[in-house]
C-alpha positions as CSV (number, residue, x, y, z in Angstrom):
1,M,20.2,9.9,0.2
2,Q,19.4,8.2,-3.1
3,P,15.0,7.9,-3.7
4,G,13.7,5.2,-2.2
5,K,16.7,4.4,-0.2
6,R,15.5,3.5,3.6
7,G,17.2,3.1,6.5
8,Y,14.8,1.0,9.5
9,S,16.3,-0.3,12.3
10,R,14.7,-4.0,12.8
11,Q,11.8,-4.1,15.3
12,P,9.6,-7.1,16.8
13,G,7.2,-8.4,14.1
14,N,3.8,-7.2,16.3
15,C,5.1,-3.7,15.9
16,L,6.0,-3.7,12.3
17,L,2.2,-5.1,11.3
18,I,0.7,-2.6,14.0
19,A,2.5,0.4,12.2
20,L,1.8,-0.5,8.9
21,M,-1.7,-1.2,9.2
22,F,-1.8,2.4,11.3
23,M,-0.1,4.0,8.3
24,L,-2.4,2.4,5.8
25,T,-5.5,3.5,7.9
26,G,-4.8,6.9,8.0
27,G,-3.7,6.2,11.6
28,I,-5.8,8.5,13.6
29,M,-9.7,7.3,14.1
30,N,-12.3,10.1,14.6
31,S,-15.4,9.5,17.0
32,A,-18.4,11.9,17.2
33,A,-17.7,11.5,21.3
34,D,-14.0,12.8,20.7
35,D,-15.9,16.2,18.7
36,E,-18.8,18.7,20.6
37,E,-20.2,18.2,16.3
38,E,-21.2,14.6,15.3
39,V,-18.9,13.2,12.3
40,P,-20.5,13.1,8.7
41,K,-20.9,9.8,7.6
42,S,-18.3,9.2,4.9
43,P,-20.3,7.2,1.2
44,L,-16.9,5.1,1.2
45,R,-16.4,2.4,3.7
46,S,-12.8,0.8,3.4
47,E,-11.0,-1.8,5.4
48,L,-7.7,-3.4,5.8
49,R,-6.8,-6.3,6.1
50,A,-3.3,-8.1,6.1
51,F,-2.2,-12.0,5.6
52,T,1.0,-13.7,6.0
53,I,1.6,-15.9,3.1
54,E,2.8,-19.6,3.2
55,K,3.3,-22.5,0.5
56,T,1.9,-25.8,1.6
57,E,3.6,-29.2,0.3
58,D,1.3,-29.1,-3.1
59,G,2.6,-25.5,-3.5
60,E,-0.5,-23.6,-3.1
61,E,-1.2,-20.9,-0.9
62,E,-1.9,-20.2,2.3
63,F,-3.7,-17.2,3.8
64,T,-3.4,-16.7,7.7
65,Q,-4.7,-13.4,9.2
66,A,-1.2,-11.7,10.1
67,E,-0.4,-10.9,13.7
68,R,3.2,-11.3,13.9
69,V,6.0,-11.1,11.0
70,E,9.7,-12.4,10.9
71,P,12.1,-11.5,8.5
72,G,11.4,-13.3,5.2
73,D,7.9,-13.4,5.8
74,V,5.5,-12.1,2.7
75,I,2.2,-10.1,3.8
76,E,-0.4,-9.4,2.0
77,Y,-2.6,-6.4,2.0
78,R,-6.0,-6.5,1.0
79,L,-7.7,-2.9,1.0
80,R,-11.7,-3.1,0.3
81,Y,-13.8,-0.1,-0.6
82,R,-17.3,0.2,-0.8
83,N,-19.9,2.8,-1.6
84,V,-22.4,2.8,0.7
85,S,-24.3,5.8,-1.0
86,E,-26.9,5.8,-3.6
87,Q,-24.8,7.8,-5.9
88,A,-21.7,6.8,-7.5
89,L,-18.2,8.0,-6.0
90,T,-15.2,9.5,-8.8
91,E,-11.5,9.8,-8.4
92,I,-11.1,8.0,-5.6
93,V,-7.1,7.7,-4.8
94,A,-6.3,4.7,-3.0
95,T,-2.7,4.7,-1.6
96,G,-1.2,1.8,0.5
97,P,2.4,2.7,2.1
98,I,5.1,0.0,1.9
99,H,6.8,0.5,5.5
100,E,10.6,1.0,5.5
101,S,11.4,-2.6,6.9
102,T,9.5,-4.4,3.6
103,D,10.1,-4.6,0.2
104,Y,7.2,-4.3,-2.2
105,V,7.0,-7.8,-4.0
106,E,6.9,-6.7,-8.0
107,G,4.2,-7.4,-10.1
108,S,2.1,-7.7,-6.6
109,A,-0.6,-4.7,-7.1
110,T,-3.6,-5.9,-8.0
111,A,-7.5,-4.6,-8.3
112,S,-11.2,-6.4,-9.0
113,V,-11.3,-4.7,-11.9
114,A,-9.2,-3.3,-14.5
115,M,-6.4,-0.7,-13.0
116,T,-3.0,0.3,-13.4
117,P,-0.9,0.7,-10.1
118,Q,1.1,3.6,-9.9
119,F,4.3,3.5,-7.5
120,S,6.1,6.2,-5.8
121,I,10.4,6.2,-4.6
122,D,9.7,9.4,-2.7
123,Q,8.1,8.7,0.1
124,G,4.7,9.8,-1.9
125,G,5.9,12.9,-3.3
126,S,5.1,11.9,-7.1
127,F,3.9,8.3,-8.7
128,Q,4.6,6.8,-11.6
129,F,3.1,3.5,-13.9
130,A,5.8,1.1,-13.9
131,P,8.9,1.1,-14.8
132,V,9.6,3.9,-12.3
133,T,12.6,5.8,-12.8
134,Y,14.7,8.6,-11.3
135,Q,17.5,10.9,-12.4
136,V,20.8,11.1,-11.0
137,A,23.9,13.8,-11.2
138,L,26.8,11.9,-12.0
139,A,30.3,13.9,-11.1
140,D,30.6,15.3,-15.2
141,G,27.4,17.0,-14.6
142,R,25.6,14.7,-16.9
143,I,22.2,13.5,-16.1
144,E,21.9,9.9,-16.0
145,E,18.2,8.3,-15.8
146,R,17.6,5.0,-14.0
147,E,15.5,1.9,-13.3
148,A,14.1,1.9,-9.7
149,T,13.5,-1.1,-8.2
150,P,11.0,-2.4,-6.1
151,D,13.0,-2.3,-2.8
152,M,13.1,1.5,-3.7
153,Y,9.3,1.6,-3.8
154,T,7.8,4.0,-0.8
155,H,4.1,3.3,-1.4
156,V,1.6,2.2,-3.9
157,R,-1.6,3.7,-5.5
158,W,-4.4,3.0,-7.2
159,R,-6.5,5.6,-9.1
160,I,-10.2,4.4,-8.9
161,A,-12.3,6.4,-11.7
162,E,-15.9,5.7,-10.8
163,L,-17.2,2.9,-8.3
164,P,-21.2,2.8,-8.6
165,P,-23.8,3.0,-5.9
166,S,-23.3,-0.5,-3.6
167,E,-20.6,-2.2,-5.2
168,E,-17.0,-2.6,-3.9
169,T,-13.6,-3.1,-5.1
170,E,-10.7,-5.1,-3.8
171,L,-7.2,-4.0,-4.0
172,R,-4.0,-6.0,-3.3
173,Y,-0.1,-6.0,-2.8
174,R,2.6,-8.2,-1.0
175,V,5.8,-6.7,0.7
176,R,8.5,-9.2,1.6
177,V,10.1,-8.2,5.6
178,R,13.3,-7.7,5.8
């Protein structure tokens, strides 16, 4: 299978959205009641919100909290990170998967502060700045470098060098449902 080429089966929209949110939030939430020891509070708070985007008659974008999605819908994910400690946090890595039933919308990854996103085409195994390239072995033994298309992207990632105390940053990216 080529990098980024992902097989998928169509699932009802709610399942897709739930699966995306499950993956983005880590899928598991620890609770002090589940463990005998109390889980220490993280100095970093995160929030994930998903919106569907529609164009109004006058061409403006209208955002609605995503509850159900259909093929062709565009979803914007907003990941908000807030430093709730009294010290600066450094080297924060924020990664958002791109579900196999969606395609990344080229140029849509943005941040509230100057950061350049990186992308993966190998399920998060490695990341590159756009344009993402990969190598293909040809029948004659030569290696050819090719440029990945956004539909091959499997993850988007940002590196937050520093998040000062009580500050927050918001990261956004869009996908189109197949």
